[in-house]
mmCIF file of the C-alpha atoms, coordinates in Angstrom:
data_MODEL
# 
_entry.id   MODEL 
# 
loop_
_atom_site.group_PDB 
_atom_site.id 
_atom_site.type_symbol 
_atom_site.label_atom_id 
_atom_site.label_alt_id 
_atom_site.label_comp_id 
_atom_site.label_asym_id 
_atom_site.label_entity_id 
_atom_site.label_seq_id 
_atom_site.pdbx_PDB_ins_code 
_atom_site.Cartn_x 
_atom_site.Cartn_y 
_atom_site.Cartn_z 
_atom_site.occupancy 
_atom_site.B_iso_or_equiv 
_atom_site.pdbx_formal_charge 
_atom_site.auth_seq_id 
_atom_site.auth_comp_id 
_atom_site.auth_asym_id 
_atom_site.auth_atom_id 
_atom_site.pdbx_PDB_model_num 
ATOM 1   C CA . MET A 1 1   ? 11.721  -19.600 -17.196 1.00 0.00 ? 1   MET A CA 1 
ATOM 2   C CA . ARG A 1 2   ? 10.126  -20.848 -13.917 1.00 0.00 ? 2   ARG A CA 1 
ATOM 3   C CA . ARG A 1 3   ? 13.346  -20.134 -11.807 1.00 0.00 ? 3   ARG A CA 1 
ATOM 4   C CA . ARG A 1 4   ? 13.519  -16.618 -13.814 1.00 0.00 ? 4   ARG A CA 1 
ATOM 5   C CA . ALA A 1 5   ? 10.508  -15.553 -12.613 1.00 0.00 ? 5   ALA A CA 1 
ATOM 6   C CA . THR A 1 6   ? 11.584  -17.708 -8.519  1.00 0.00 ? 6   THR A CA 1 
ATOM 7   C CA . ALA A 1 7   ? 14.917  -14.922 -9.432  1.00 0.00 ? 7   ALA A CA 1 
ATOM 8   C CA . ALA A 1 8   ? 13.197  -11.826 -10.178 1.00 0.00 ? 8   ALA A CA 1 
ATOM 9   C CA . LEU A 1 9   ? 11.031  -11.491 -7.244  1.00 0.00 ? 9   LEU A CA 1 
ATOM 10  C CA . ALA A 1 10  ? 13.710  -12.254 -5.156  1.00 0.00 ? 10  ALA A CA 1 
ATOM 11  C CA . ALA A 1 11  ? 15.347  -9.569  -6.493  1.00 0.00 ? 11  ALA A CA 1 
ATOM 12  C CA . VAL A 1 12  ? 12.066  -7.563  -5.922  1.00 0.00 ? 12  VAL A CA 1 
ATOM 13  C CA . ALA A 1 13  ? 11.488  -8.957  -2.474  1.00 0.00 ? 13  ALA A CA 1 
ATOM 14  C CA . LEU A 1 14  ? 14.992  -9.165  -1.385  1.00 0.00 ? 14  LEU A CA 1 
ATOM 15  C CA . ALA A 1 15  ? 16.539  -5.574  -2.979  1.00 0.00 ? 15  ALA A CA 1 
ATOM 16  C CA . GLY A 1 16  ? 16.088  -3.430  -0.002  1.00 0.00 ? 16  GLY A CA 1 
ATOM 17  C CA . SER A 1 17  ? 16.217  0.004   0.143   1.00 0.00 ? 17  SER A CA 1 
ATOM 18  C CA . VAL A 1 18  ? 17.898  1.510   -3.354  1.00 0.00 ? 18  VAL A CA 1 
ATOM 19  C CA . SER A 1 19  ? 16.604  5.049   -2.915  1.00 0.00 ? 19  SER A CA 1 
ATOM 20  C CA . ALA A 1 20  ? 20.027  5.794   -1.347  1.00 0.00 ? 20  ALA A CA 1 
ATOM 21  C CA . CYS A 1 21  ? 21.575  4.508   -4.275  1.00 0.00 ? 21  CYS A CA 1 
ATOM 22  C CA . GLU A 1 22  ? 19.298  5.631   -6.624  1.00 0.00 ? 22  GLU A CA 1 
ATOM 23  C CA . SER A 1 23  ? 21.078  7.924   -10.296 1.00 0.00 ? 23  SER A CA 1 
ATOM 24  C CA . ALA A 1 24  ? 19.877  10.737  -11.356 1.00 0.00 ? 24  ALA A CA 1 
ATOM 25  C CA . GLU A 1 25  ? 18.507  8.911   -14.320 1.00 0.00 ? 25  GLU A CA 1 
ATOM 26  C CA . ASP A 1 26  ? 16.793  6.741   -11.942 1.00 0.00 ? 26  ASP A CA 1 
ATOM 27  C CA . ARG A 1 27  ? 15.674  10.037  -9.753  1.00 0.00 ? 27  ARG A CA 1 
ATOM 28  C CA . ARG A 1 28  ? 14.377  11.526  -12.712 1.00 0.00 ? 28  ARG A CA 1 
ATOM 29  C CA . ALA A 1 29  ? 12.317  8.597   -14.275 1.00 0.00 ? 29  ALA A CA 1 
ATOM 30  C CA . GLU A 1 30  ? 10.641  8.385   -10.213 1.00 0.00 ? 30  GLU A CA 1 
ATOM 31  C CA . HIS A 1 31  ? 9.952   12.085  -11.047 1.00 0.00 ? 31  HIS A CA 1 
ATOM 32  C CA . ALA A 1 32  ? 8.391   12.146  -14.092 1.00 0.00 ? 32  ALA A CA 1 
ATOM 33  C CA . MET A 1 33  ? 5.802   8.953   -13.306 1.00 0.00 ? 33  MET A CA 1 
ATOM 34  C CA . GLU A 1 34  ? 4.844   10.362  -10.084 1.00 0.00 ? 34  GLU A CA 1 
ATOM 35  C CA . GLN A 1 35  ? 4.142   14.222  -12.329 1.00 0.00 ? 35  GLN A CA 1 
ATOM 36  C CA . ALA A 1 36  ? 2.569   11.461  -14.866 1.00 0.00 ? 36  ALA A CA 1 
ATOM 37  C CA . ALA A 1 37  ? -1.380  11.857  -14.069 1.00 0.00 ? 37  ALA A CA 1 
ATOM 38  C CA . ASP A 1 38  ? -3.789  11.687  -11.097 1.00 0.00 ? 38  ASP A CA 1 
ATOM 39  C CA . VAL A 1 39  ? -3.488  8.638   -9.000  1.00 0.00 ? 39  VAL A CA 1 
ATOM 40  C CA . SER A 1 40  ? -6.388  9.376   -6.960  1.00 0.00 ? 40  SER A CA 1 
ATOM 41  C CA . THR A 1 41  ? -8.104  8.214   -9.988  1.00 0.00 ? 41  THR A CA 1 
ATOM 42  C CA . CYS A 1 42  ? -10.749 5.006   -9.098  1.00 0.00 ? 42  CYS A CA 1 
ATOM 43  C CA . ARG A 1 43  ? -10.972 2.134   -11.248 1.00 0.00 ? 43  ARG A CA 1 
ATOM 44  C CA . ALA A 1 44  ? -15.507 3.251   -10.963 1.00 0.00 ? 44  ALA A CA 1 
ATOM 45  C CA . ASP A 1 45  ? -14.382 6.528   -12.442 1.00 0.00 ? 45  ASP A CA 1 
ATOM 46  C CA . ALA A 1 46  ? -11.511 5.765   -14.725 1.00 0.00 ? 46  ALA A CA 1 
ATOM 47  C CA . GLU A 1 47  ? -11.912 5.672   -18.449 1.00 0.00 ? 47  GLU A CA 1 
ATOM 48  C CA . ALA A 1 48  ? -9.934  3.248   -20.491 1.00 0.00 ? 48  ALA A CA 1 
ATOM 49  C CA . ALA A 1 49  ? -7.459  5.440   -22.525 1.00 0.00 ? 49  ALA A CA 1 
ATOM 50  C CA . PRO A 1 50  ? -7.008  3.591   -26.520 1.00 0.00 ? 50  PRO A CA 1 
ATOM 51  C CA . PRO A 1 51  ? -4.217  1.011   -26.803 1.00 0.00 ? 51  PRO A CA 1 
ATOM 52  C CA . PRO A 1 52  ? -1.946  1.213   -28.734 1.00 0.00 ? 52  PRO A CA 1 
ATOM 53  C CA . TYR A 1 53  ? -0.542  3.568   -25.488 1.00 0.00 ? 53  TYR A CA 1 
ATOM 54  C CA . GLY A 1 54  ? 2.573   4.680   -28.282 1.00 0.00 ? 54  GLY A CA 1 
ATOM 55  C CA . ASP A 1 55  ? 5.838   3.462   -29.908 1.00 0.00 ? 55  ASP A CA 1 
ATOM 56  C CA . GLY A 1 56  ? 7.442   3.953   -27.125 1.00 0.00 ? 56  GLY A CA 1 
ATOM 57  C CA . PHE A 1 57  ? 5.409   1.689   -25.079 1.00 0.00 ? 57  PHE A CA 1 
ATOM 58  C CA . PRO A 1 58  ? 5.426   -2.234  -25.564 1.00 0.00 ? 58  PRO A CA 1 
ATOM 59  C CA . ALA A 1 59  ? 1.781   -3.246  -27.162 1.00 0.00 ? 59  ALA A CA 1 
ATOM 60  C CA . ASP A 1 60  ? 2.125   -7.386  -25.292 1.00 0.00 ? 60  ASP A CA 1 
ATOM 61  C CA . TRP A 1 61  ? 2.238   -5.408  -22.143 1.00 0.00 ? 61  TRP A CA 1 
ATOM 62  C CA . PRO A 1 62  ? 0.984   -7.119  -19.433 1.00 0.00 ? 62  PRO A CA 1 
ATOM 63  C CA . PHE A 1 63  ? -1.675  -5.606  -17.395 1.00 0.00 ? 63  PHE A CA 1 
ATOM 64  C CA . PRO A 1 64  ? -3.258  -7.135  -14.618 1.00 0.00 ? 64  PRO A CA 1 
ATOM 65  C CA . PRO A 1 65  ? -6.973  -8.585  -14.848 1.00 0.00 ? 65  PRO A CA 1 
ATOM 66  C CA . GLU A 1 66  ? -9.394  -5.951  -13.606 1.00 0.00 ? 66  GLU A CA 1 
ATOM 67  C CA . THR A 1 67  ? -7.132  -2.922  -14.393 1.00 0.00 ? 67  THR A CA 1 
ATOM 68  C CA . THR A 1 68  ? -8.343  0.625   -16.326 1.00 0.00 ? 68  THR A CA 1 
ATOM 69  C CA . VAL A 1 69  ? -5.222  2.096   -18.119 1.00 0.00 ? 69  VAL A CA 1 
ATOM 70  C CA . TYR A 1 70  ? -6.653  5.753   -18.222 1.00 0.00 ? 70  TYR A CA 1 
ATOM 71  C CA . HIS A 1 71  ? -3.596  7.844   -18.581 1.00 0.00 ? 71  HIS A CA 1 
ATOM 72  C CA . ALA A 1 72  ? -0.888  7.242   -21.382 1.00 0.00 ? 72  ALA A CA 1 
ATOM 73  C CA . GLU A 1 73  ? 1.799   10.535  -21.828 1.00 0.00 ? 73  GLU A CA 1 
ATOM 74  C CA . ASP A 1 74  ? 4.864   10.755  -24.475 1.00 0.00 ? 74  ASP A CA 1 
ATOM 75  C CA . ARG A 1 75  ? 7.726   12.053  -22.273 1.00 0.00 ? 75  ARG A CA 1 
ATOM 76  C CA . GLY A 1 76  ? 9.829   12.051  -25.848 1.00 0.00 ? 76  GLY A CA 1 
ATOM 77  C CA . SER A 1 77  ? 13.570  10.659  -25.114 1.00 0.00 ? 77  SER A CA 1 
ATOM 78  C CA . ASP A 1 78  ? 12.036  9.962   -21.618 1.00 0.00 ? 78  ASP A CA 1 
ATOM 79  C CA . GLY A 1 79  ? 9.854   7.338   -22.929 1.00 0.00 ? 79  GLY A CA 1 
ATOM 80  C CA . THR A 1 80  ? 5.957   7.134   -22.680 1.00 0.00 ? 80  THR A CA 1 
ATOM 81  C CA . ILE A 1 81  ? 4.261   6.608   -18.839 1.00 0.00 ? 81  ILE A CA 1 
ATOM 82  C CA . VAL A 1 82  ? 1.145   3.834   -18.939 1.00 0.00 ? 82  VAL A CA 1 
ATOM 83  C CA . THR A 1 83  ? -0.564  5.477   -15.916 1.00 0.00 ? 83  THR A CA 1 
ATOM 84  C CA . GLY A 1 84  ? -3.506  2.201   -15.050 1.00 0.00 ? 84  GLY A CA 1 
ATOM 85  C CA . VAL A 1 85  ? -5.963  1.310   -11.935 1.00 0.00 ? 85  VAL A CA 1 
ATOM 86  C CA . SER A 1 86  ? -6.710  -2.247  -10.906 1.00 0.00 ? 86  SER A CA 1 
ATOM 87  C CA . SER A 1 87  ? -9.051  -3.483  -8.620  1.00 0.00 ? 87  SER A CA 1 
ATOM 88  C CA . ALA A 1 88  ? -6.834  -6.402  -8.000  1.00 0.00 ? 88  ALA A CA 1 
ATOM 89  C CA . ALA A 1 89  ? -5.174  -5.715  -3.848  1.00 0.00 ? 89  ALA A CA 1 
ATOM 90  C CA . PHE A 1 90  ? -1.340  -4.679  -4.259  1.00 0.00 ? 90  PHE A CA 1 
ATOM 91  C CA . GLN A 1 91  ? -0.311  -8.503  -3.560  1.00 0.00 ? 91  GLN A CA 1 
ATOM 92  C CA . ALA A 1 92  ? -2.079  -9.573  -6.279  1.00 0.00 ? 92  ALA A CA 1 
ATOM 93  C CA . VAL A 1 93  ? -0.482  -7.249  -8.769  1.00 0.00 ? 93  VAL A CA 1 
ATOM 94  C CA . LEU A 1 94  ? 3.183   -7.592  -7.143  1.00 0.00 ? 94  LEU A CA 1 
ATOM 95  C CA . ASP A 1 95  ? 2.644   -11.285 -8.174  1.00 0.00 ? 95  ASP A CA 1 
ATOM 96  C CA . PHE A 1 96  ? 1.523   -10.521 -11.513 1.00 0.00 ? 96  PHE A CA 1 
ATOM 97  C CA . MET A 1 97  ? 4.341   -7.906  -12.218 1.00 0.00 ? 97  MET A CA 1 
ATOM 98  C CA . ASN A 1 98  ? 6.272   -10.444 -10.815 1.00 0.00 ? 98  ASN A CA 1 
ATOM 99  C CA . HIS A 1 99  ? 5.075   -13.456 -12.676 1.00 0.00 ? 99  HIS A CA 1 
ATOM 100 C CA . GLU A 1 100 ? 3.027   -12.442 -15.545 1.00 0.00 ? 100 GLU A CA 1 
ATOM 101 C CA . VAL A 1 101 ? 5.500   -9.776  -16.854 1.00 0.00 ? 101 VAL A CA 1 
ATOM 102 C CA . VAL A 1 102 ? 8.307   -11.243 -16.473 1.00 0.00 ? 102 VAL A CA 1 
ATOM 103 C CA . ASP A 1 103 ? 7.144   -14.475 -18.262 1.00 0.00 ? 103 ASP A CA 1 
ATOM 104 C CA . ALA A 1 104 ? 5.764   -11.643 -21.224 1.00 0.00 ? 104 ALA A CA 1 
ATOM 105 C CA . GLY A 1 105 ? 9.095   -11.165 -21.350 1.00 0.00 ? 105 GLY A CA 1 
ATOM 106 C CA . PHE A 1 106 ? 9.875   -7.759  -19.514 1.00 0.00 ? 106 PHE A CA 1 
ATOM 107 C CA . GLY A 1 107 ? 13.061  -9.096  -16.931 1.00 0.00 ? 107 GLY A CA 1 
ATOM 108 C CA . ILE A 1 108 ? 13.639  -7.303  -13.714 1.00 0.00 ? 108 ILE A CA 1 
ATOM 109 C CA . GLU A 1 109 ? 16.777  -5.407  -13.352 1.00 0.00 ? 109 GLU A CA 1 
ATOM 110 C CA . LYS A 1 110 ? 16.628  -4.154  -10.146 1.00 0.00 ? 110 LYS A CA 1 
ATOM 111 C CA . GLY A 1 111 ? 13.793  -3.267  -7.418  1.00 0.00 ? 111 GLY A CA 1 
ATOM 112 C CA . GLU A 1 112 ? 12.166  -2.717  -4.761  1.00 0.00 ? 112 GLU A CA 1 
ATOM 113 C CA . THR A 1 113 ? 8.919   -3.372  -2.301  1.00 0.00 ? 113 THR A CA 1 
ATOM 114 C CA . GLU A 1 114 ? 7.934   -1.691  0.749   1.00 0.00 ? 114 GLU A CA 1 
ATOM 115 C CA . ALA A 1 115 ? 4.685   -2.681  2.582   1.00 0.00 ? 115 ALA A CA 1 
ATOM 116 C CA . HIS A 1 116 ? 1.867   -0.515  0.844   1.00 0.00 ? 116 HIS A CA 1 
ATOM 117 C CA . ASP A 1 117 ? 4.144   -0.179  -2.997  1.00 0.00 ? 117 ASP A CA 1 
ATOM 118 C CA . ALA A 1 118 ? 7.124   -1.552  -4.917  1.00 0.00 ? 118 ALA A CA 1 
ATOM 119 C CA . GLU A 1 119 ? 9.242   -0.596  -8.317  1.00 0.00 ? 119 GLU A CA 1 
ATOM 120 C CA . ALA A 1 120 ? 11.617  -2.495  -10.364 1.00 0.00 ? 120 ALA A CA 1 
ATOM 121 C CA . GLU A 1 121 ? 13.863  -1.946  -12.925 1.00 0.00 ? 121 GLU A CA 1 
ATOM 122 C CA . TRP A 1 122 ? 12.871  -3.933  -16.364 1.00 0.00 ? 122 TRP A CA 1 
ATOM 123 C CA . LYS A 1 123 ? 14.549  -4.621  -19.665 1.00 0.00 ? 123 LYS A CA 1 
ATOM 124 C CA . GLY A 1 124 ? 13.028  -6.838  -22.310 1.00 0.00 ? 124 GLY A CA 1 
ATOM 125 C CA . ASN A 1 125 ? 11.714  -7.132  -25.879 1.00 0.00 ? 125 ASN A CA 1 
ATOM 126 C CA . GLY A 1 126 ? 13.260  -4.161  -27.520 1.00 0.00 ? 126 GLY A CA 1 
ATOM 127 C CA . PHE A 1 127 ? 12.356  -1.917  -24.655 1.00 0.00 ? 127 PHE A CA 1 
ATOM 128 C CA . ARG A 1 128 ? 13.189  -0.822  -21.296 1.00 0.00 ? 128 ARG A CA 1 
ATOM 129 C CA . GLY A 1 129 ? 12.059  1.111   -18.096 1.00 0.00 ? 129 GLY A CA 1 
ATOM 130 C CA . ARG A 1 130 ? 10.554  1.062   -14.756 1.00 0.00 ? 130 ARG A CA 1 
ATOM 131 C CA . TRP A 1 131 ? 7.090   0.465   -12.806 1.00 0.00 ? 131 TRP A CA 1 
ATOM 132 C CA . ALA A 1 132 ? 5.956   1.224   -10.224 1.00 0.00 ? 132 ALA A CA 1 
ATOM 133 C CA . ILE A 1 133 ? 3.149   0.381   -7.643  1.00 0.00 ? 133 ILE A CA 1 
ATOM 134 C CA . LYS A 1 134 ? 1.458   1.165   -5.291  1.00 0.00 ? 134 LYS A CA 1 
ATOM 135 C CA . GLU A 1 135 ? -1.922  0.786   -2.948  1.00 0.00 ? 135 GLU A CA 1 
ATOM 136 C CA . SER A 1 136 ? -4.553  3.554   -3.971  1.00 0.00 ? 136 SER A CA 1 
ATOM 137 C CA . ALA A 1 137 ? -4.465  5.949   -1.431  1.00 0.00 ? 137 ALA A CA 1 
ATOM 138 C CA . ASP A 1 138 ? -8.006  7.214   -2.241  1.00 0.00 ? 138 ASP A CA 1 
ATOM 139 C CA . CYS A 1 139 ? -9.593  4.157   -3.164  1.00 0.00 ? 139 CYS A CA 1 
ATOM 140 C CA . PRO A 1 140 ? -9.785  1.348   -0.713  1.00 0.00 ? 140 PRO A CA 1 
ATOM 141 C CA . GLY A 1 141 ? -8.495  -1.693  -1.813  1.00 0.00 ? 141 GLY A CA 1 
ATOM 142 C CA . GLU A 1 142 ? -7.861  -1.060  -5.204  1.00 0.00 ? 142 GLU A CA 1 
ATOM 143 C CA . THR A 1 143 ? -3.700  -0.656  -6.990  1.00 0.00 ? 143 THR A CA 1 
ATOM 144 C CA . VAL A 1 144 ? -2.292  1.641   -9.309  1.00 0.00 ? 144 VAL A CA 1 
ATOM 145 C CA . ILE A 1 145 ? 0.519   1.909   -11.507 1.00 0.00 ? 145 ILE A CA 1 
ATOM 146 C CA . GLN A 1 146 ? 2.181   3.245   -13.830 1.00 0.00 ? 146 GLN A CA 1 
ATOM 147 C CA . VAL A 1 147 ? 4.911   1.803   -16.191 1.00 0.00 ? 147 VAL A CA 1 
ATOM 148 C CA . LEU A 1 148 ? 7.840   4.067   -17.585 1.00 0.00 ? 148 LEU A CA 1 
ATOM 149 C CA . SER A 1 149 ? 8.603   2.739   -21.501 1.00 0.00 ? 149 SER A CA 1 
ATOM 150 C CA . ALA A 1 150 ? 11.648  3.725   -23.878 1.00 0.00 ? 150 ALA A CA 1 
ATOM 151 C CA . ARG A 1 151 ? 12.717  1.597   -26.876 1.00 0.00 ? 151 ARG A CA 1 
ATOM 152 C CA . GLN A 1 152 ? 16.685  0.673   -26.359 1.00 0.00 ? 152 GLN A CA 1 
# 
């Protein structure tokens, strides 16, 4: 299990820029996530969305401690997009996504990491999707988390 988590971390950390190689499906998913919710919401202002977040989202998806999920949106065949904000720093959230999320059975297929944001495509536990995290532009020290999920 540890070897798989290490490999996933390496895949995200070393993937480099995949934007030039993105498929139309990747670009559509990325655009849908960007349009899903107001990502300027700070944790102090975020009102928790009640789980479960929909049939297209795994009930056992782990979010980092100090995270408030404040928006869930069913996008039909594109899946369910869940948005949250964490008071944990970007690097701590990235570590969580690469370890705890992977250990929960949601393996990373490909991804990229930059200084202030990261994203990965994932698959597991009967679902597939994409997650994206980025340092909040409006809330110093906070990290925005978005997860797109659909049943396989």
